[in-house]
C-alpha positions in Angstrom: -58.7 -43.0 30.9 -59.4 -46.7 30.3 -61.0 -48.2 27.2 -59.6 -46.2 24.4 -56.9 -48.7 23.3 -56.5 -52.4 22.5 -54.6 -53.9 25.4 -51.9 -56.5 25.1 -54.0 -59.1 27.0 -56.8 -58.6 24.4 -54.4 -59.3 21.6 -53.1 -62.3 23.4 -56.5 -63.8 24.0 -57.5 -63.2 20.4 -54.3 -64.9 19.2 -55.0 -67.9 21.5 -58.6 -68.2 20.3 -57.5 -68.2 16.6 -54.6 -70.6 17.2 -56.7 -73.0 19.3 -60.0 -72.6 17.4 -60.9 -76.3 17.5 -60.3 -76.7 21.2 -62.1 -73.4 21.8 -65.1 -74.7 19.8 -65.1 -77.9 21.9 -65.3 -75.8 25.1 -68.3 -73.9 23.9 -70.8 -73.9 21.1 -72.7 -70.7 21.9 -75.6 -69.0 20.2 -75.3 -65.6 22.0 -72.1 -64.0 23.2 -71.5 -61.0 25.3 -68.3 -59.0 25.8 -68.0 -57.3 29.2 -65.9 -54.1 29.0 -65.3 -54.0 25.3 -63.7 -50.5 25.3 -63.6 -48.6 22.0 -62.9 -51.6 19.8 -64.6 -54.9 20.6 -61.8 -57.0 19.1 -62.1 -59.8 21.7 -65.9 -60.1 21.2 -65.6 -60.0 17.4 -62.9 -62.7 17.2 -64.7 -64.8 19.8 -68.0 -64.6 17.8 -66.2 -65.4 14.6 -64.2 -68.4 15.9 -67.3 -69.8 17.7 -69.7 -69.0 14.8 -72.1 -67.3 17.2 -75.4 -65.9 16.0 -75.3 -62.7 18.1 -72.9 -60.5 20.1 -73.7 -57.9 22.7 -70.8 -55.5 23.3 -70.9 -53.6 26.6 -68.9 -51.0 28.4 -69.6 -48.6 31.3 -68.2 -45.6 29.3 -70.8 -44.4 26.8 -68.2 -42.6 24.6 -66.2 -45.8 24.4 -69.3 -47.8 23.5 -70.2 -45.3 20.7 -66.8 -45.8 19.2 -67.0 -49.5 19.7 -70.3 -49.6 17.7 -68.8 -47.5 14.9 -65.7 -49.7 14.7 -67.9 -52.8 14.7 -70.0 -51.5 11.9 -66.9 -50.6 9.9 -65.6 -54.2 10.4 -68.9 -55.7 9.3 -68.9 -53.5 6.1 -65.3 -54.4 5.2 -65.8 -58.2 6.0 -69.5 -59.0 5.5 -69.0 -62.7 5.2 -66.8 -63.0 8.2 -68.8 -60.9 10.5 -72.3 -61.9 9.4 -73.6 -61.5 13.0 -76.2 -59.5 14.8 -74.2 -57.0 17.1 -76.0 -55.0 19.7 -74.4 -52.5 22.1 -75.4 -51.6 25.6 -74.0 -49.4 28.4 -73.6 -51.7 31.3 -72.7 -50.9 34.9 -71.7 -54.1 36.6 -72.7 -52.9 40.0 -76.3 -52.0 38.9 -77.3 -54.5 36.3 -81.1 -54.7 36.0 -81.7 -55.5 32.3 -78.6 -57.4 31.3 -78.9 -59.2 28.0 -78.6 -63.0 28.5 -75.8 -65.0 26.8 -74.6 -68.5 26.8 -71.0 -67.3 26.3 -69.4 -64.4 28.3 -66.0 -63.0 27.4 -63.9 -60.2 28.9 -60.3 -59.1 28.7 -58.4 -56.4 30.6 -61.5 -55.6 32.6 -60.1 -56.2 36.1 -57.5 -53.6 36.9 -58.7 -52.6 40.4 -60.2 -54.3 43.4 -63.7 -52.9 42.9 -63.9 -54.4 39.4 -62.8 -57.8 40.7 -65.5 -57.9 43.3 -68.4 -57.0 41.0 -67.4 -58.7 37.7 -68.4 -62.3 38.8 -71.9 -61.1 39.9 -72.3 -59.3 36.5 -71.2 -62.6 34.8 -73.9 -64.5 36.8 -76.6 -62.0 35.9 -75.6 -62.0 32.2 -75.6 -65.8 32.0 -78.5 -67.5 30.1 -81.1 -69.1 32.3 -79.7 -72.5 31.3 -76.2 -71.5 32.3 -73.2 -70.2 30.4 -69.5 -70.6 29.8 -67.0 -67.7 30.2 -63.5 -66.8 29.3 -61.9 -64.0 31.2 -58.3 -62.7 30.7 -56.8 -60.8 33.7 -53.3 -59.6 34.6 -51.8 -61.1 37.8 -50.1 -57.8 38.6 -53.3 -55.8 38.8 -55.0 -55.4 42.2 -58.0 -57.6 42.3 -56.5 -60.7 40.8 -57.0 -62.9 43.8 -60.3 -61.2 44.7 -61.7 -62.1 41.3 -60.8 -65.7 41.7 -62.3 -65.7 45.2 -65.5 -64.1 44.0 -65.9 -66.6 41.2 -65.6 -69.4 43.8 -68.2 -67.7 45.9 -70.5 -67.6 42.9 -70.0 -71.4 42.5 -68.4 -71.0 39.1 -66.6 -74.1 38.0 -63.1 -73.3 36.7 -62.7 -75.6 33.7 -59.3 -74.5 32.6 -56.6 -72.0 33.5 -53.9 -71.0 31.0 -51.0 -68.8 32.2 -49.1 -67.0 33.0 -48.5 -65.7 29.5 -46.0 -62.8 29.3 -47.3 -59.7 27.4 -45.5 -56.4 26.8 -47.5 -53.2 27.3 -45.8 -49.8 27.1 -42.4 -51.4 27.2 -43.2 -53.2 30.5 -43.6 -56.9 30.9 -46.6 -58.4 32.7 -48.4 -61.7 33.0 -51.9 -62.4 31.8 -54.0 -65.5 32.7 -57.0 -67.0 30.9 -59.7 -68.4 33.1 -62.4 -70.7 31.6 -65.5 -71.0 33.7 -68.8 -73.0 33.6 -71.6 -70.9 35.1 -74.4 -73.3 36.0 -78.0 -72.2 35.9 -79.0 -70.3 39.0 -81.0 -72.4 41.5 -84.4 -70.9 42.1 -85.6 -71.0 45.7 -89.3 -71.9 46.1 
């Protein structure tokens, strides 16, 4: 079952955000963040919100049990570190293939959320629907060994996302096995409304 652990790619992206805080802040100055596929502990969303000094964070996952644990873990973090995590955190079950009421955000983050072809094909559409009406920036970390890696990149191109930066491959160790993770930074421009 997915979502009940903190993956190596999530640790890697958090480490990168902390070590490159200034450059990361220059990439984005968001008010509202959303983490897609947070699993049972939204480490990536919390670190991102902290580094970027965001006002709110929406944590999402498809699995309701994971999301319940994520909310409990977030509440525990906020109680233990009230100054550091002085942020409004909401949680929402989110099915990327059937998003109708997605909270809007000006920064979208996700890690270890593409591990099969089906995810790769629907994640960019979910990113588009979660983007604020004025547009958004996104940081997505994915493994190049998972099926769907190339499809994710193709789908982002089909959505007219602008790849601002690519960092990787970065070697990570998971369960005594080595793999490579890539960080993709995207600009998601406001959707064009047809009249």
